[in-house]
Phi, psi and omega in degrees: 000130181263127178236158181206142170281129182281125172301143189301326182302311187285334172299320184297323192251004181231098179295338181299335181276357172056040178242157179277161184202164173276152182276345181239136180217133176231137180207141174257004181290148178292153180295135174233135184295124177232137186237131179242124185239137175223107182220131178231118182265130177235116184294344178275347181273143177284334183231138177248143180236144176229132174264133177226117178249165172239148174281159178210160176257143176211144173266358181257191179295122184295326178296319178295318180296325181291345177277353181271116185305316184292344182279343192263339193237156177277335184058234185274011179280348180231157167245148181232120180240151173241122180253140180247131180236145173279179185286001174258003179085012180271130179289132181256313183217157167226126179239140174270127180280141173271173175247153176213147172241018187284341182258116182288150176268147178303137181289340179279117181148180186259351182264160180307135182206159004275346182289134176214156179255123178237152174258134193225147176213142183244027178277146177294146182252132179259119183294347180272354187249171179252143182237135183239129177266134183231113182247119184243123175280114186290339181273323185250344184081000179296134184239129177244134182229160173204151184222144178212147165275178187240132180290134178276188183279155172228175181207135177282127181253344177208131011293140182258355181269171180277345181230158179234155181244115180250018186263009182225164182257001179298135184296129174247171178229135167262129185237148183205156181281147177293135178265142177302136179069008179273136176256338182200172185222142173250133187242126180233155178230138181237144175237122181250143177204165177255143179236125183248124177286124185294329184276325183256340183078003181287132180254129182237134177281129182243159181214136171249136176248132180232132176274114178285322176262136181297332179197192178300137177237146178269356180285151172247010173218104191248126182281147176204161179263113183304322182293345178300328178293320177299314178299323179294319178300314183294327182271343186260335183262130182278146174293130182211106182289352181270358181229154167249145181241145186228135173290158178264149176292311181238158174056037179285327179236135176233142170250138183228133178244127172252115175268133183234149181271182188299314179300317178298312182297313181297321180295315180296319183296330184254004186254023175295135182296131177271139183288341182282145177264000183236349185273131172299149186243133182273119178227161177272146169213144171245020174275136186233149170212127181291335186274336184197180178246025181271056179225141186214170181096201178201161178231111186218196183216151174211166180200147186234161170216152179213149175235143179250147185221156168278161168268133178289171188297319181296327178289320176298315180300320180298315182291321183286319188244356184299150184302321184275342187248348184298332179289350181272359176062044175277145178229165176288154185301323185287343178289332177291320181293331179290000000 
């Protein structure tokens, strides 16, 4: 596993590295090209996206500079290629990535938004092969590379029934098959319901997302408290006398497993935000450059599977009539159809 202390400058201007920073930075040092890469390959996706930022020097407020779109990207100064290799190391394909600004960036954050520049490719991904990212600076000849294997498929094996019971505290387990090239798993739980506006009659599908695992886990049989979902519903949904809420007949609860490979897992494990504003932060990276070590981020793979379930009758009764949830105006699914 490759780790590196992040120079303070690049911490300041790249929220992607998830590190804390000072708002003011002054330096008389000459500019040195630094590249930050964030790429996650999913073999189930038709299109793959890669984020590539550049470091910069400023004598002004670094946060203000990071809001300037032109400061963050290389634009036409680089080419980005994706190479595909079989398990014997033989190159199969080389594709040139295009750029797109069609996907807006979340406005919450320190980098320029909503417009962002992404590198995109729509070629099919083979989970049996290795993929290498090749970033070439056309002005300097500097080459940045990264390599990743691809996460294979997984499958949820438990709960194995069509319905789930969230009305008890007895420990349950969510179980799933190990995915090829996966080092860890992220486990999520979803609760779906319909919300009807009393004044307009408009019905809107709503969703709550809950992380069952606090972070990546290496287990393939993960314990959880079924009643925890009920508590989550009660604490996450606001009381609103202007709406009625309805349970769904089918697919009311979903479990989702994200399998991640070693680069993804290592990056997440070492990228916990440090409370200090002056301390360099140790993070993992698998981005490489033969000329220098001014490369950060990671290039990895992930893949997901999900199963949907009904709520059994006792769970429905708990949500509709339970002491903590009755104020949320939940009704049975068939009452909406009436």
